[in-house]
C-alpha positions as CSV (number, residue, x, y, z in Angstrom):
1,X,67.5,7.5,42.8
2,X,64.9,7.9,40.0
3,X,62.5,10.8,39.6
4,X,59.0,10.1,40.9
5,X,56.4,9.5,38.2
6,X,54.3,12.6,37.5
7,X,51.1,12.8,39.5
8,X,47.7,12.5,37.7
9,X,47.4,16.2,38.4
10,X,50.6,16.9,36.5
11,X,49.8,14.5,33.7
12,X,46.3,15.6,32.9
13,X,46.0,19.3,33.9
14,X,46.0,22.2,31.5
15,X,46.4,22.4,27.7
16,X,49.1,21.5,25.1
17,X,49.6,22.2,21.4
18,X,47.0,20.4,19.3
19,X,48.2,16.9,18.4
20,X,49.0,16.4,14.7
21,X,46.2,13.8,14.4
22,X,43.7,16.2,15.8
23,X,44.5,19.4,13.9
24,X,41.9,21.1,11.7
25,X,41.4,24.3,9.7
26,X,41.2,26.9,12.5
27,X,40.2,29.7,10.1
28,X,37.2,27.6,9.0
29,X,36.1,27.1,12.6
30,X,36.5,30.8,13.3
31,X,34.1,31.6,10.4
32,X,31.6,29.0,11.7
33,X,31.7,30.5,15.2
34,X,31.2,34.0,13.9
35,X,28.0,32.8,12.2
36,X,26.7,30.5,15.0
37,X,28.0,31.5,18.4
38,X,26.2,34.4,20.0
39,X,28.6,37.3,20.9
40,X,31.6,35.7,19.3
41,X,34.5,38.0,18.4
42,X,37.8,36.7,17.1
43,X,40.7,36.2,16.6
44,X,40.8,32.6,17.8
45,X,43.6,30.7,19.4
46,X,43.2,26.9,19.7
47,X,44.9,24.5,22.1
48,X,44.1,21.0,23.2
49,X,43.3,19.8,26.8
50,X,45.6,17.0,28.1
51,X,42.7,15.1,29.6
52,X,39.7,13.8,27.5
53,X,40.6,10.2,26.7
54,X,37.9,9.6,24.3
55,X,36.6,12.8,22.6
56,X,39.4,15.3,21.8
57,X,38.6,18.5,23.7
58,X,40.0,21.9,22.8
59,X,40.3,25.3,24.5
60,X,39.2,28.1,22.1
61,X,40.5,31.5,23.3
62,X,39.5,34.9,22.0
63,X,40.7,38.3,23.4
64,X,37.5,38.5,25.6
65,X,36.3,34.9,26.2
66,X,37.2,31.2,26.4
67,X,35.2,28.4,25.0
68,X,35.5,24.6,24.9
69,X,35.0,22.4,21.8
70,X,34.4,18.7,22.1
71,X,34.5,16.6,18.9
72,X,34.2,13.1,17.7
73,X,37.8,11.8,17.0
74,X,38.7,11.3,13.4
75,X,39.2,7.8,12.0
76,X,37.5,4.5,12.3
77,X,35.1,4.4,15.2
78,X,32.9,1.9,17.0
79,X,29.1,2.2,16.3
80,X,27.4,4.5,18.8
81,X,30.6,5.6,20.5
82,X,31.7,9.3,20.8
83,X,28.1,10.6,20.7
84,X,28.9,14.3,21.1
85,X,25.4,15.2,19.9
86,X,24.0,13.3,23.0
87,X,26.4,15.1,25.2
88,X,25.2,18.4,23.8
89,X,21.6,17.5,24.3
90,X,21.9,16.5,28.0
91,X,24.2,19.4,29.0
92,X,21.9,21.9,27.3
93,X,18.8,20.5,29.1
94,X,20.4,20.3,32.5
95,X,21.9,23.8,32.2
96,X,18.4,25.1,31.6
97,X,17.3,24.1,35.1
98,X,20.3,25.4,36.9
99,X,22.1,22.1,37.3
100,X,25.9,22.6,37.2
101,X,26.5,21.9,33.5
102,X,28.2,24.5,31.1
103,X,26.2,26.8,28.8
104,X,26.2,25.4,25.3
105,X,26.3,27.5,22.1
106,X,25.9,25.2,19.1
107,X,26.1,21.7,17.8
108,X,27.7,21.3,14.3
109,X,26.8,18.1,12.5
110,X,28.5,19.2,9.3
111,X,31.8,17.3,8.9
112,X,33.1,19.7,6.4
113,X,33.9,22.4,9.1
114,X,36.6,20.6,11.1
115,X,36.3,17.0,9.9
116,X,33.9,15.5,12.5
117,X,30.8,16.5,14.5
118,X,31.5,18.9,17.4
119,X,29.8,21.2,19.9
120,X,30.9,24.4,21.7
121,X,30.2,25.3,25.3
122,X,31.4,27.8,27.9
123,X,34.8,27.4,29.4
124,X,34.0,27.2,33.2
125,X,36.9,28.6,35.2
126,X,37.6,26.6,38.4
127,X,39.6,23.7,39.7
128,X,39.8,20.2,38.1
129,X,41.3,17.9,40.8
130,X,42.8,14.6,39.5
131,X,43.9,13.1,42.8
132,X,41.1,11.6,44.9
133,X,43.1,11.8,48.1
134,X,43.1,15.6,47.6
135,X,46.8,16.2,48.7
136,X,47.6,19.4,50.5
137,X,44.1,20.1,51.8
138,X,42.7,20.2,55.3
139,X,40.5,17.2,56.4
140,X,37.4,19.5,56.8
141,X,37.9,20.7,53.2
142,X,38.2,17.2,51.9
143,X,35.0,16.1,53.6
144,X,33.1,19.1,52.1
145,X,34.4,18.3,48.6
146,X,33.2,14.7,48.9
147,X,29.9,16.1,50.3
148,X,29.4,18.3,47.2
149,X,30.3,15.4,44.8
150,X,27.7,13.2,46.5
151,X,25.1,16.0,46.5
152,X,25.6,16.8,42.8
153,X,25.2,13.2,41.7
154,X,22.1,12.7,44.0
155,X,20.6,15.9,42.5
156,X,21.1,14.5,39.0
157,X,19.3,11.3,39.9
158,X,16.3,13.3,41.3
159,X,15.9,15.4,38.1
160,X,12.5,15.0,36.4
161,X,13.9,14.1,33.0
162,X,10.6,14.1,31.1
163,X,10.0,17.7,32.2
164,X,13.3,19.0,30.7
165,X,12.9,17.2,27.3
166,X,15.0,14.1,28.0
167,X,12.1,11.6,27.9
168,X,13.7,10.1,24.7
169,X,17.3,10.3,25.9
170,X,17.3,6.5,26.5
171,X,15.0,3.5,27.1
172,X,13.7,3.3,30.6
173,X,14.1,-0.2,32.1
174,X,16.4,-3.1,31.6
175,X,19.4,-0.8,32.0
176,X,21.9,-3.3,33.3
177,X,21.0,-5.9,30.7
178,X,21.4,-3.4,27.9
179,X,24.7,-2.1,29.3
180,X,26.1,-5.6,29.8
181,X,25.2,-6.3,26.2
182,X,26.7,-3.1,25.0
183,X,30.1,-3.5,26.7
184,X,30.2,-7.2,25.8
185,X,29.9,-6.3,22.1
186,X,32.5,-3.5,22.5
187,X,34.8,-6.0,24.2
188,X,34.4,-8.6,21.5
189,X,34.8,-6.0,18.7
190,X,38.0,-4.7,20.2
191,X,39.5,-7.8,21.7
192,X,43.3,-8.1,21.5
193,X,43.9,-11.1,23.8
194,X,41.9,-13.9,25.4
195,X,40.7,-13.1,29.0
196,X,38.7,-16.1,30.5
197,X,37.2,-13.9,33.2
198,X,35.6,-11.6,30.6
199,X,34.0,-14.7,29.0
200,X,32.6,-15.9,32.3
201,X,31.3,-12.4,33.2
202,X,29.5,-12.0,29.9
203,X,27.6,-15.2,30.7
204,X,27.0,-14.6,34.5
205,X,26.1,-10.9,34.7
206,X,23.0,-10.9,32.4
207,X,21.5,-13.8,34.5
208,X,22.0,-12.1,37.8
209,X,20.7,-8.5,37.5
210,X,18.9,-7.3,40.7
211,X,15.2,-6.8,40.2
212,X,14.8,-3.0,40.6
213,X,14.0,-0.9,37.6
214,X,14.4,2.7,38.8
215,X,15.2,5.2,36.0
216,X,17.0,8.6,36.0
217,X,19.4,10.5,34.0
218,X,22.8,8.9,34.6
219,X,26.2,10.5,33.9
220,X,28.0,7.2,33.2
221,X,31.5,8.4,34.3
222,X,30.9,10.5,37.4
223,X,34.1,11.1,39.4
224,X,36.1,13.9,40.9
225,X,38.1,14.7,37.8
226,X,35.0,15.0,35.6
227,X,33.8,17.9,37.7
228,X,35.0,21.5,38.0
229,X,35.1,22.9,41.5
230,X,34.7,26.6,42.4
231,X,38.1,28.3,42.4
232,X,38.1,28.7,46.2
233,X,35.0,27.0,47.6
234,X,34.3,23.2,48.0
235,X,31.4,23.4,45.5
236,X,30.9,21.7,42.1
237,X,30.2,24.4,39.5
238,X,30.3,22.1,36.4
239,X,30.0,18.4,35.6
240,X,31.9,17.5,32.4
241,X,32.3,14.5,30.0
242,X,28.7,13.3,29.5
243,X,29.6,11.0,26.6
244,X,28.2,7.9,28.4
245,X,25.1,9.6,29.8
246,X,21.7,8.1,29.1
247,X,18.5,7.2,30.9
248,X,19.5,4.4,33.2
249,X,19.6,3.0,36.6
250,X,20.8,5.5,39.3
251,X,22.5,2.7,41.3
252,X,24.7,1.8,38.3
253,X,25.8,5.4,38.2
254,X,26.2,5.8,41.9
255,X,28.1,2.5,42.5
256,X,30.5,3.4,39.7
257,X,31.3,6.6,41.7
258,X,32.2,4.2,44.6
259,X,34.8,2.4,42.6
260,X,37.8,4.3,44.0
261,X,37.0,2.9,47.5
262,X,37.4,-0.7,46.2
263,X,39.8,-0.2,43.3
264,X,43.2,-1.9,43.9
265,X,46.0,0.7,43.8
266,X,48.9,0.9,41.3
267,X,46.9,2.5,38.6
268,X,44.5,-0.3,37.5
269,X,41.7,2.2,37.9
270,X,41.2,3.1,34.3
271,X,40.7,6.7,35.5
272,X,38.8,6.2,38.7
273,X,41.9,6.4,41.0
274,X,42.1,4.5,44.3
275,X,41.7,5.4,47.9
276,X,41.3,1.8,49.1
277,X,44.3,1.6,51.4
278,X,44.3,5.2,52.6
279,X,43.6,6.3,56.2
280,X,40.3,7.9,55.3
281,X,39.5,9.1,58.9
282,X,42.8,10.9,59.2
283,X,42.4,12.5,55.8
284,X,38.8,13.6,56.4
285,X,37.4,11.5,53.5
286,X,34.1,9.6,54.1
287,X,34.3,5.8,54.3
288,X,32.4,3.8,51.7
289,X,29.6,3.2,54.2
290,X,29.4,7.0,55.1
291,X,29.3,8.0,51.4
292,X,26.6,5.4,50.7
293,X,24.6,6.7,53.6
294,X,24.9,10.4,52.4
295,X,23.5,9.4,49.0
296,X,20.7,7.3,50.4
297,X,19.5,10.1,52.6
298,X,19.6,12.5,49.7
299,X,17.6,10.2,47.4
300,X,15.3,8.7,49.9
301,X,16.6,5.2,49.7
302,X,16.7,2.8,52.7
303,X,20.1,1.4,51.7
304,X,21.8,-0.4,48.8
305,X,21.6,-4.2,48.5
306,X,23.6,-6.3,46.0
307,X,26.7,-4.2,46.2
308,X,28.9,-7.2,45.1
309,X,26.9,-7.5,41.9
310,X,27.2,-3.7,41.2
311,X,30.9,-3.8,41.8
312,X,31.3,-6.8,39.5
313,X,29.3,-5.0,36.9
314,X,31.3,-1.8,37.2
315,X,34.7,-3.5,37.0
316,X,33.4,-5.4,34.0
317,X,32.1,-2.2,32.4
318,X,35.5,-0.5,32.9
319,X,37.3,-3.4,31.4
320,X,34.9,-3.1,28.4
321,X,35.6,0.6,28.1
322,X,39.4,0.1,28.3
323,X,39.3,-2.7,25.8
324,X,37.6,-0.2,23.4
325,X,40.6,2.1,24.0
326,X,43.0,-0.9,23.4
327,X,41.1,-1.4,20.1
328,X,41.6,2.2,19.2
329,X,45.4,2.0,20.0
330,X,45.5,-1.0,17.6
331,X,43.6,0.9,15.0
332,X,45.6,4.2,15.5
333,X,42.6,6.3,16.6
334,X,43.2,6.6,20.4
335,X,43.2,10.3,21.4
336,X,45.4,10.2,24.5
337,X,49.1,9.3,24.9
338,X,48.0,7.5,28.1
339,X,45.7,5.2,26.2
340,X,48.2,2.4,25.7
341,X,49.0,2.3,29.4
342,X,45.2,2.2,30.2
343,X,44.7,-0.7,27.8
344,X,47.0,-2.9,29.9
345,X,44.5,-2.7,32.8
346,X,41.8,-4.7,31.1
347,X,42.9,-8.1,32.4
348,X,43.3,-7.0,36.1
349,X,39.9,-5.2,36.0
350,X,38.3,-8.4,34.6
351,X,39.9,-10.5,37.3
352,X,38.6,-8.1,40.0
353,X,35.1,-8.2,38.4
354,X,35.1,-12.0,38.6
355,X,36.2,-11.9,42.2
356,X,33.1,-9.7,43.1
357,X,30.9,-12.0,40.9
358,X,32.1,-14.9,43.0
359,X,31.2,-13.0,46.2
360,X,27.8,-12.5,44.7
361,X,27.4,-16.2,44.2
362,X,29.0,-17.0,40.8
363,X,30.5,-20.4,40.5
């Protein structure tokens, strides 16, 4: 009998020693923090979080406080990827209005400090849960956690972004067309094998975007494990990993958060996990329909049409993102030991995207 594979919770929780490829001069960082981080007092101990596929993320520990550092990875990078300056901007703006985003301290654009651009924020103490089925919890607690996830995303989509200085954080309008173009380019730039479904999707998706040009701040990768829950209560106290955030279409963002309901099992999720075959009622987890209804009530929408298009788009987008990771594995710049395994999911995600495109009328 073989040992069971480690759970996502075991694989991604906590910290490890800094990987050789991501080491930097810690003394230099400590000097920088003494000059730029209000209230900082060393000495400093640095470790690396196990999660954080794309931008290496570090825990900075002092005798009295913990901070988090997010940086661009070293090495050859795709244009516009790893925009930690954009993450810093959106987190800072949202924190200022009481949205659950960590307090930020500084953005360093001087590569000479640790080798790449980085920013520093508070370490928010709480629970990061990596398993969407929330093992070991009571059904009522699971329901409340899904409620708070839904509410936190709905609140983001209702923020007046102009008012908090994010009017220039993206281009309002044509969000899906721009995203499809972006991920098509990333796919083509990183391609490692021919996938016919991706070629068909790159042609079909731009021609079939629903006519609805709502605009909000979008997170871009909103899911359970990109939030920190209160240590004991079912409440989101911080939303993390804003690398893909921009001004965009709230339904692109929301339907991405629905992916775990439709994602085939066996790890093809590219990070979203899967609850597709679970007995949701027994577990106390909302069904897809219930979760959509919660969101629509919170954002004053009558409902969501064109779900098949949105699912096709989100599977395609995930395939594009993972192909980017595959390209970084090829180029030796991927920041996670799980990156290679994720890169193998591009083809099944593309096939799933094409299935939903066919349901939406693609021939």
